[in-house]
C-alpha positions, 0 to 999 in steps of 0.5 A, a space after each residue: 523291901 519292908 512295908 516301912 521303906 516303900 513310903 519313904 522310897 515313894 517320896 524320894 522318887 516323887 520329890 526327884 521326878 518334880 524337881 526334874 520339871 524345873 531343872 536344867 536340861 543338864 540336870 534333868 536327865 540325871 534327876 529323872 535317872 535317880 528317881 528311876 533307880 530309886 523306883 526300881 530299887 524300892 519296887 515303887 512306881 510314882 506313876 501308879 494311882 493306887 501307890 499315889 493313893 497309898 503313899 502320896 496323899 500327905 505333904 511332899 518330902 520337901 515340905 516334911 523337911 522344911 517343917 523338920 527345920 523350922 520345929 527344930 529352930 523353935 525348940 532350940 536346934 541349931 539348924 536355920 529355918 528353911 530359906 525363904 525364896 528371895 523377897 521383892 524389895 520393898 520399893 514399888 518402883 521396880 523394874 517393868 519385866 519383859 513380856 518373856 518374864 511374865 509368861 515365865 512367871 505366870 507359868 512358875 505360878 502354875 507350877 506352884 499351885 500345882 504342888 499346893 494341890 498335890 501338898 508339896 508345900 516346899 515345891 510351891 514356896 519354891 515356884 512362887 519365889 522364882 515367880 516373884 523374882 521375875 515379876 515382883 510387882 504381882 500381889 497374887 505370887 506373894 499371896 499365894 507364897 503366904 498361903 504356903 508358908 501358912 500351910 508349913 506353920 511359917 506363919 511369920 514368913 506368911 505374914 511379910 509375904 501378905 503385907 507385900 501383897 497388900 502394899 502392892 495392890 491395897 485393894 487385893 482382898 486375898 492379901 488381907 485374908 492370908 494376912 489374917 490367917 497368918 496373924 490368927 494362927 499366930 495367936 495375934 488375934 487382935 492384929 487378925 482383927 484389923 487386917 480382916 477389918 481391912 480385907 472387908 472394907 476393900 471386899 465387903 462381899 468376900 464370905 472368907 474375910 467376914 467369917 474370919 473377921 467373926 472368928 478373930 473377934 471372938 478369939 480377941 474376946 476370949 483372950 482378953 478374958 483369959 489369963 495374960 500370956 505374962 502371967 503364964 510364965 510367972 512364979 504364980 502361975 506355976 504355983 497353980 496346980 489342979 486339986 488333989 485327986 482330979 483326973 482331968 483338967 478344963 476341956 477334958 484335958 488328961 492328967 499328965 501324972 509326974 515323976 521325980 523333979 516334975 518330969 511326966 511319966 512317959 510310960 503312964 502317959 502313953 498308956 492313957 488312949 487320949 495321949 496315945 491318940 494325940 501322938 498318932 495324930 501328930 505323927 500322921 499329920 506333920 503339918 500339925 506339929 508346926 501349928 502347935 508350936 506356933 501357938 503362943 501359950 503352947 510354945 511358952 508352956 514348952 519353953 517353960 518345960 524345957 528350962 526346967 520350970 516343970 509341967 505347965 497348969 494344963 487347966 489354965 491353958 485350956 482356958 485358951 479357947 484355940 488350945 481347947 479346939 486344937 486338943 479336941 480335934 487332935 483326940 477326936 479322931 485319926 488320920 483324915 477325920 481328926 478334924 483339921 478344919 478348912 484351914 481358913 486361909 486359902 483366899 478362895 473367894 468362891 469356897 463351897 460347903 465341903 462335903 463327903 460321899 456317903 455310900 449305903 449298902 444292903 438293908 440301908 440301901 433298900 430303906 432309903 432307896 438309894 446307893 450313895 449321895 454327897 452331903 454338905 457338912 454344916 461346919 468343919 470339923 463336922 462330928 460323925 454323929 452330926 453327920 448321922 443326924 443329917 441322913 435321919 433328917 434328909 430321909 425322915 420319911 423313910 423312917 431310918 433311925 433303926 436301920 441306921 442305929 444297928 450300923 457300922 460306919 467307916 470313913 476312907 475305908 477305916 472301920 469306926 469302932 463304936 466307942 470312937 464314933 462320938 469323937 470322930 470328925 469330918 473335914 470334907 472329901 471323905 468317903 463314908 460307908 454305911 452298912 449293917 454290922 451283919 450280912 447274912 448270906 442271902 439264899 439265891 439260885 446262884 449258890 446252887 451252881 456249886 456242889 456245896 458251900 459253907 458260911 461262917 460269920 464273923 465271931 466278933 459279930 461285925 462282918 467287914 471283910 469276906 474271905 472266900 476259899 476254893 480248894 484245890 482239884 480232887 479235894 472238897 470244901 470241908 477241910 477249907 471250912 476248917 481252915 477258915 474257921 481257924 483263920 478267923 481267930 486271927 483275922 479281925 472281923 471277917 466272915 469266911 465262905 467256901 465253895 465246892 467245885 461244880 464237877 465231880 472227878 471221874 473214877 473217884 469216890 462220887 461226893 469227895 473229889 472235885 473239879 472246877 472245870 472238866 479236866 479230864 475226859 470220860 476215859 480219865 485222860 487229862 484234857 489239853 484244852 480245858 474250858 473254865 468259862 461256865 465256872 468263872 461266869 457262875 462265881 461272876 454271878 455269885 460276886 454280883 449277888 454278894 455285892 448286891 444282895 448281900 450288901 458286901 463292897 467288892 473291895 472288901 472281898 478276898 479271895 484265897 485259892 489253891 491249886 486249881 481254885 487259884 485258877 478259877 480266882 484269877 480268871 475270875 479276876 480277869 473277867 470281873 475287871 472287863 465287866 467293871 472296868 469303868 467301876 473303880 469302886 468294884 475293885 476287888 479286895 485281893 487274890 492269894 493264889 497257891 500254885 495257881 495259874 492262867 489258862 486264858 491269855 489276859 487281854 485287859 486294856 488296863 491291868 486291874 489294881 487288885 493286889 494279887 500274891 502269887 505263891 509258887 514252889 521252886 528250888 531257885 527263884 524265877 526273875 519277875 520279868 520272866 515270861 512265866 509271870 506275863 499272864 499274871 503282869 497283864 491281869 494286875 498292876 500290883 503283883 506280888 511273887 513269893 517263892 517257897 521251897 519244894 514241898 516233901 518229896 520234891 512236890 511243887 504243889 502243895 498246901 501251905 504248912 505252919 510258917 508258910 503262912 506268914 507272908 499271906 498273913 503280912 499280905 492280908 494285915 496290909 489290906 483287910 478293911 476291918 482295922 480301927 484307928 487304934 489297930 492301924 497305929 500299931 505293928 502288925 505281928 503275923 500269926 500262922 494257924 495252927 497246923 
């Protein structure tokens, strides 16, 4: 299964599983069986917390499909818009529901709320619609469904539901909040002012309504002074163009360029970093496309362009404050930091200020005297430079400016490049890491437990990942250090640490042949019950030193071990997981085991979530459920097995050569933290070290 298939397979399995929850007994088993078949065929697990974080953070499959249908319909496609759940009659004289219907409706509302939390807006709409069928007299069900419609850009349906909610209960403040938000998002600012004003009159203490009213008044005022929408489609508007030689329109919007017939040069457009960033954000946030097409001015521009009217005047379009803010958000950052805002229409009357969790490392932690804190954002979105200023102001008595100035910043495990910091925005809920660009290997007694070690900082000047290399039985760390320096040419922003085993191999040249734990007795005979415990304890102590004094995050430390070195890495993983079971942030980055094995029998209560790539040589594939891998499965829930052919001479234990590195490089490419948002948007090309 390719990495591109996994997210889709996970989404399908999740949709089937969620659909079974509300299905009849007859269909429930069939849907669950289908979900299980998809999960097994594509090796995905909807119950895995790791895969939930990796694949399940976006909108659900139903919501994405709804967005596709709606966008296709808006852009002239033949497909109909997704059908809304049946609306109640506008008559208020509906029959009184039975107690059983009322209870079932409340359960469906709870199901809808759960789907909203999971961003499965299609499922939420369906659940609220079924609740309305059972009890059409509740303004809450209509109000909640309006919120779900707004989340996928179906503001017309949201307006209808919000109006129905206010009709059922004219004093229900949330109905006006939903209505105002949907009207505002549709560009109907004056109507939004009226809706919010009505809401404030019935619920004068509601801060959401008051803020919505103020924003709508501001937009209505700005729109009245901007060119009218009718002018946007006139021939006079077509004649307007930027001055010759202009590079950008209002608001810093880039020049699109044009080819024959007014058609833009698409290749040139995608070479523009701002346009490429906007395209990336549109693809990573499907909801945003529907939101874009619901802006009246942008919709008119698209319609004119589609009918042969030529490219729109971007300078005039940027006079629209809503479009200007939208452009700023789309080009301001990637992923969750792209300034999506707080939605404004969730109708919660007790909204707390959104916060971010800030984690400090190394000298920053020492200077501030704390490891982490939560900081409330003054607005949504808030720029990353503003957060940096807030941190400096909060700890002004410790004079942190010089320390902060030399730090690198990461948001949700994505390293922010220096030139991207000014444009990166936060919406609340993110995890921000602050660490010095350089992490020197601080001397400590724990390092003396190994016979030798070598450290090479990242050539780029930014130590974001630490790769620890452990050699095999009878070898030394010298060739592995050479290997590490070769890998640094490929792996971005990665420091390398090689360790040399603490015990010399008896009867061999001293200083050249080492073992990680006593493997032979004084007569050179192989021990039947070797004890790796002392070395495991030393390696655990080194990890504590690296994550403490040196400022590394455990999740950014990656092990590569060969033979006996791989065994030590695996055994250390088990002990480290036991001692940090209640610390999710202490999870190690990954382990690559080449011909390693377990000596012990792991007894973890819950397997580690650390990804482990185990590479073995065999003339044939060993099934994943074979007893050979039992210890591996007990140690980690994220095991990947990779078989290689036997080495020349039939050896089943040999170091990787040439293209045999491809699987390792692909594995690391998915895990290494140091990729910037621009690097993450492209395809990873596996490169093997030179022979």
